[in-house]
C-alpha positions, 0 to 999 in steps of 0.5 A: 324865835323871840328868845333868840333876839336881844331885847336891847335898845341902843341907849341901854347898850351905850349905858352898859359900856359907858365905863369901858373908854372904848373908841367911837368906832367900836361903839358903832360896831356894836350898834351895827352888830346889834342890828344884824343880829336880828336877821342873821341865822345861827350856824347850821349844825348836823344833829343839833340846833342852836335855836333851841339852846336859849343862848340870849337869855342875858341879864344885861345888868351883870355884863360889867361887874366891878372887881377889887384888884385883890386876888391870892394867885397861889390858889390858882397855881401861880407865883408872883414872878410867873408870866401870867395874866389873871382876869376875874369875871370881866376885869383883869386883876393881875398882870405879871410880865417878867422884865426880860419880856417887857420890850418884846410883847405888848399885852393890854386889856381889849378895851385899852388896846382898842385905842391903839392903832396896832390892834386894827391889823388883827382885831376882827380880822379873822372873826367878822361881826356879820358872819352869823347870829353868834358873832353878831351878838358876841360883838354887840355884848363884848365885855372883856378880853385881851390883846397880845402883840408879839414883836418881830424876831422874838422868841418867848419859850415860857408860856403866858398863862391867862386864867379867867375866873368866873365867881359870879353869875355873869354872861361873859363875852370874852375876846382874845386877839393875838398877833405874832410878828414875823419870825417870832415864837410864842406860847399861850395857855388859857384856862377858863375856871368857873366856881359858881356851879349854879351859874345859868348865864350863857357865854361867848368866847372868841380867840383870833390868832394871826401869825405873820411870815415865819411866826409860830404859836402854840395855843393851848386852851382849857375850859371847864364851864358848869352844867347849867351853862351853855355857850359858844367858843370860836377859835380862829386862825390866819397863817401867813407864809411859812408860819405855824399855829398849833391849837391844843384844846382840852374841853372839860366842860359840863355845859352845852357848848358849840365850838368852831375851830377854823384856821385859814392856812393862807401863806405858802408853806404855812401850817395849822394843827388842831388837837382836841380832847373832850369828855361828855357827861350827864345829858351834855351836848357838845358840837365841834366844827373843826376846819382847816382851809389850805390856800397857800402852796405846800401848806399843811393842815391836820385835825386830831379829835378824841372824845369820850362819852359818859352817861347820856351825853352827845358829842359831834365831831364835824371835821373839814379839810379844804384844799382850794384850787391852786394850793398845789403840794398841800396836805390835809389830814384829819382823824376823829375818834370816839370812845363811849362808856355808856350805851345811852350816849350818842356819838357823831363823826362827820369827816369831810375832804373838799379837794379842788386841786390835783397835786395834793395829799389828803386823808381822813378817818373816823372811829366810834366804839365802846370801851374794850371789855377784854382790856377792862377784864385784863385790868380788873384781873390785876386787882383794879376796879372797873372804874379804875380800869376805865380811867386808865383806858380813857387816859391812854385814849386822850393822851395824844392831845394832853401830851401837847400841853406845855406846862406840867401843872396844866397837864396835871389839871386836865388829868384831875378833871378827867378823873373827876368826871369818870369818878362821877360817871353814872354809867359805871 
């Protein structure tokens, strides 16, 4: 389809990103990615087709917007001394790294980091530009992002809050790369906020996380893109020996979104856990491809997905646990649960286990069901309205993941977003 090809010349591509000061090697990567984007296919999905999402209707003139470095961070729940990075559209406008962390972690915007050799060990190491059409276009138009390098033998318990604010119509191709050094611990929370309700520009967010031997990271993500948008979100991880990645995802969008959450559990004794909560509203389409690939000896992979469907929404949970040949002593588990508040909603759960080794433990489960009318009746008999009763049951259903968010005000934000969606529910 012609709508799925970037109508972009090499000269225009160079002009768009002439002010990024990116190195020649990345400009060449853009050119190669553009070329490959014409022939690479979209990821093949069950029950949905990305070819029909019109992901590449992009206004190239808005890819690099100029921003003033002035922002009242208190409007976003931050104080001046909080460990935080704030990005407005494609520009980092606020950086606050407490003195005690400045010799422990390196934080740069993605283009500044490209001129530092240390980025080459992690940037593009987990997500390749030639993987499919989505990744090729992402690297072609990458216009913002962050690079974080946590040094070895460092423990930082205080989470870094990364807030990305979109207040203009723009296609944001945002890229986050985090490299956690040996025996280090890091906590990261990203919060994508869009205040332009009529924004129709497609988007692409990519996160790459690499944990070296003995390293640990808790990566929490909240996204809240408006109804008129559509986009893709890729979160990829790579674990080395005895390391750990915990992914905690709260997908509160009203936009149509394709999520790919894949972690390669490479090292012996390493572990990856993925927890997802989401609510579908209106006629929203949301697809989650969630994979853990056990490659190391005695490695562990766990997927927990909870979704609530309102109105005429459609959610797909595609879960894959793959234990490769030779990964003896490994564990792979997954659970997908869907709760519908509307007879017009559509829920699909596709749990899969691919086991190429004998000495392992694995299991999967999926449940799809309507909200319990007896529980609703009981709560209503105690004086609650049906909508209030539904809200309580939904919070209980989603609580296993919300509890994993490490900052109270972030938990509160997710709770507010859930309440807003239920209050606006057309099904009740």
